[in-house]
N, C-alpha and C positions, 0 to 999 in steps of 0.2 A: 908488928907493921906492915914487912914487904908480904904476908898473906894477906892481908885486908884488900892492900893495892892489885896482887894479882886475882882476887876473887872480885876484886872491881871490874879491875879490865876484860875479864871474862864475861860480865854481867855485859857489861856495854856491849861487848862484840857478839852474845847472843843476843840483846835487842839490834844490833846491826845488821844482825844475819835474818830475825824474825821480818825487822822491817822490809830488807831487802826482796826476802822471799815473796811477802804481801804486795809491793809492787809490782815483782813481776805477773804474781797470779789476777791481780787485776789486769796487768795488761794481755793475759792471756785469755781471757774473760772477752774484752772488749773486742780481741783480734776474732775470737770466735764468733761474735756477733755482728760482725764487721762482714765476715766470710759465709753467714746463714743470710742476712740480709741481700748480698749479694748474688747470694745462688737462687734466692724467691726472684731478686729482678729478673734473674737469666730468665727463670721457669717461666714467669708473666711473659718477657719480650718472645720466649719462643711459642707460647699461646698465640698472640697477635700474630706472628708471622705466620702461622698454624692457618689463623683466620683469613689472614690476607689471602693466602694463597686458595684458602677456599674460595674467597667470593671473588678472586680474581678468575679461576677455571669458570665460577659461573656467570661470569661474567663475557669471558671469553665464549659461551655456552649461549647464551643469549644473542651474543653480536652475531654469529653465527645462524642461529635460526631471523633475526631479522637479515642478513645477505640473502636468506634463502627466501624469504618474503621478499624481498626486492628485485631477487632476476625478473620473476614475472612484469612486474611495473615496471623494472626498465625496457622487456620489449612491451608494452603497450606503450611507453613513452615511444620508441624508436618507431612503432606505428601509427602512434599520431605524427609523429614530427616527418613522416615519410607521406601519407593524407595531406598533412597543409604542405608540404611543399609541391606537393603534384596542383593544387588549390590554388597558389600564390598568385597565379597571373591573371586568376578571374574569369577565362576561358570557360570554362566549364557551369559556372555561376552563371553567367551571360547566357551560355546555349538553354537551359532549364531555366532560367527566369523568360525568355523569349516562348519558349513553349508552351510555359504555363498561363503565356499571357494571354494564349491563342483559345484558351478554355474557357468555360462560364463561370466556373469555380471550382476550387480546389478542396480534396478531401483533408481529411486531418490528417491523415498522414503522408500529404503531399508538401501539408505547412510544415508537417516535421522535417522534412526532407530538406525544404528550403530554410529552414530555420540552419540546419546543422553544416548546410553549405555556404551561407552567412557566416555565421562563426566561423567556422575554419578558414574562408577565405578573407574577412574583413578582421575578422579578430570581437573578443567580447564588447567591445563600444559601439558596435554597430545597432541602430536601431533597429535596423529592419528584422534582424535576428530575432532580436525580442518580441516585435509584432509577430512572425510569422509561430513562434512558440507559444505566444498570447492566442492566435485564432485557434490554434490545435486543440489548446487546453479548451476553448471554446466549443469546440465541435466535437470532444470527444464523448463517448458513450459511458457515461459513469456508470449506470446501472447494470454493466458489461464486464468485459475484460478492463485492468486499469493499466497494461501496458504504455497505452497511448498517452494514456495521463500521466505518469511516472519519467515518462521521456519527456515531454513536453515541460515540466516542473523542473527536472534537471538540466533542460536547456537554458531556462529560465535563468534557475540559479548560477548556471555557467557565463551567462550574460550579464551579469552582476544584479538581476533583479531580485526585491524581497519576495520569497516564495513562501505562503502555507502549505507546506508538502506533507503530504500524508505518510505515516510512519511506515508503511509499506518501499514507499518509494526511497526513503531517504540513504546514503547509501551507507552500509556498515564499516565498522570497525574490521581489520581484517582476521583478528580474534574470533570477534561474533559469526564474520563471513565463514571462516570456517568450522565454527560451531553447529552454522548453518546447512552446511554441506555434509553434517556426521563425522568431522573429524575432530579430537581431543583439541580442545586450545587452551586447557589449564584452567579456565574460568567458569562460575556456575552458570549456567541457563537459566537466564532471567526472561520472563514473561513481559512484556511491555505493559506498563500502567492500563488498567483496567477501567470501564466506568460501573456507572451503576446498573447497566443492563449485564454485567460480564462481558462485554465487549471494549475489543481494542479502540482506545480514542485516535481518532485522526485529528486534523490539523484546523478543517474546518468543521464544524458539526452542522446538523439538520433533525429534524423532529418533526413528526407532524401533529405535536401540540408543544404548550408549556416557553419558555426562553426562546426557542430556535423551533416557533412553530412556522407555520406556513407563510401567515403574514410579515416573519425575523426573516424569509429567507434570504431577502434583496439586501440586507447588510450582509452578508457574504459572496454574495451570487447576484450581481445587479441586472442579469437577464432576466433572474424571475422575478424584478420589479419592473424594470423598462422595457420588457418586451412589450412589442405589437401583436404578437402571434402566438399567446401562450394556448396550453392546454391543461385540462380538459375544458370542455363547453358542454352547454345548456343546446343541444340540439332539438333545432325545433324550425318549422318550413318560415319563408318560404324557399324550397330547396330548387337546384338546377341539374338538370338530365344530365346524369354522366354519361360519355360515350362510351366505355370502357369497360374491361369486366377483371372481377379478381378469384382466381383460383388459387390452390393449395396442390403440393405434394411431398407433405410429409412423411418422413421416412421412421422405421423402429430402431431403437438406439439404446444401447447403455443408459441408464438412469442416473444424471447428476444434478444432487436438488441440495440448495445452501437455503440456510435462513440468515441474510445479511443484515439483521438487523431493524429493517423497513417492509419486507417482505418474504415470505417465499418463492424461491426460483429454480429455475429447471435451466440448466446450463444446456445446448443442444449440441451435437455432435455434427460434421458437415453433413451432408448431403440431404436435407430436409430443405425447399424451396416454397417461398408464393410466387405467384406472375401474375404481375400487374402492367395490364395492357401491353402485354404481350414481353413484359422485360423481367427476367428474372431476379428474385433479391433472397437472400441465403438467410434462414432463420437460426437467426445468433441463442436466444432464451426467449422464454415467457415467464410471467412472474403476476400476482394476483394483487388485486387491490378490494377494500370491504371500506363501506358499499362501492358500488360501481363508481368509478372518477365520472362517467359521462352518467348526463342526465337525457335521457327524451323525454321532451315538452315536459320539461322539470321536475321529474319523478325519477329516481336512481333505483336500480336492481342491486342486489341483495350483495353481490358481488361481480366484479370482473376480472378477465386473464387478457393481459396483452401481452402477442406474440410480437419480437422485435426481430426486426429484416435489416438486411443491409445490403445495395448492390454494389456493382463492382467501380461504379463510379465514388462511391463511400455514401451515399444519400438514404437516411433511415427511411421506414415505411414500418408502423404499430398497425395490427391486427386488433380489433378488440373483440372479444366475444363476451355480450352478458351472459350472467349465471343468473336466473331468478329461484327464487324456493319454489320445491316440485318432490319430485321422485328423489331418491337417491343415486346420485353420478358415479357410476364405477370408476372410471378414469380418475374421479376426483380423492375416491377412496384408496385408489394404489398410492396415490402421490400423499395424502397424509398419514397412510401407513408408515412412510418414509421419511418422511420431511420432520426436521429437527424441531425442537421445540423453544430452542435458546438459539443466540446466536453464536456461529460459529464459521469453521472450515466447511468447505465441501463436502459432501456425504455421497462416496457408490456404491451404495449394497450392490453383495457379491450375485453372480445371476439375476439381477433384477432390470429390464427393460419395458421404455415405453414408445408410443407412438401418439408425438403431439395432436393427430387427427382424430384422436379417444374425444378432445375436448371442443372438436367441432359440429356445426350443427350443419343440414344436409344442405338449405339452402345458403345463395353467397350474396343477397342481398344487403347491399351496402350504404351507409353514410360517409361522405367522406370530406375532410377539410386538409388544410396545410397547417399544422400546430407546431408544440414543442413536445421536447422530453417532461412528463411531470413529477420530476424530481429535480434537484438542481444537479447540475448548474440551471437547467429548464431552457436548454440550449434549444434554438428555434431551426426551421427547415425541417422538420419529422412529417412525413406524410401521414392522416389518420384517416381507417376503416373500420366504422363501427358496424359489425355484421346485425341486420336488423333482429334475426329470427335470434331469440336466447336459447338457451341451453340451463338445464333443470340443475338442481342441487339442492339437497336436502337442508332444513334449517340446522339440522346434529352438524353438518358437515360444514355450513358457516359457522356456528359454534366452537369448532374444535381447530378452526384457521388461527394460530399462536398471537393476532394481533386483535385488539380491539376496534382501531380504527386507523387505515393508514390509505387515504385517500385526499387528495390536492382539492380545495374548493374550485368551482366553475370559474374560468376567466370571460372579460371581457370579449366579446367578437370583433367588435374592431374593424365593422367592414369586410369580413372574410366573408366569402361563399360556401355554404357546404350544398354540396353534389349528392344527388341520390341515384342510387344506382341498384 
């Protein structure tokens, strides 16, 4: 009996020991799992700290880069503050306005300067500043250099006016400006959106046909519709005899030619001049129209070349040479060999020179009248001189001109006098 009791006690002890051991094993496994979980959480936290450190470093580098970009802006701001402080009393503006009142008319550049002075002196709320910039924009030569146009459009925007700004006039973001200078900006170089001709779209588009043909120009450029001294004209008598002469002194220079989407234009380096009634006019550029924009007794020529000049007072004068079908023109041949067939930037072929006088007739008898630009914005106050003697151009050369038609229709005379010299 005692033996049985001893065996029962031993069995109970073994069961208790086993149970105790099993409980300890379970606790150990739970502790191990907890340690593993804590270790994983610790590793994840360490990774997050590392990522945060990288982001913090990157943010610091971006901040340094922004501070670097801000330095020249701060300098510009100080320069502007200094200029505004110098102008604040208004004495300089008063002096300039008094001086300009004595002049018959102001050039586009002087209107720009006046607008800038008023903006600096009286602030963006001054209506006189906006008015000066608008006048500069109306007088600007859209067919040639666009620096005056851009300055006027930026000035109008600064004066709080709504402006349809040309894409090349819009201020660039800092990164794009750096890329434009050839610096690395970290951005892809993206070209502006192009229209059906592959040309960069401008805010105010115009064309020689379709929805923005000549009869629609007035919707974007009011002077084209409302002006009373518009060009071109149908030139016919009676004429008033001119009391002055026209002559040219054109120089050989490097060829700079461009297809601007509306015509073939040659930009002329400084030095070539026309003399009109003894007053010198600098030749800026010349370009072509097909057929001729001017009519003589109701009849057009195959083409015309317009030579655009400007004198020191900013007045424009256009000398027109009619091109009639005949023999091949060597000067045209040289130009067409280098002229881009599609719209794009100016081309300057290496070691190619050209003298604009190669397109001139020998005689300088002319018809003259007061007109306008024949392209938008149709600015008036342009003196036209259409030479009576035409110059030959072959039928093949007319056909090789990369525009089917780029001539504005003739405009009403509206009582103007045409002189003959």
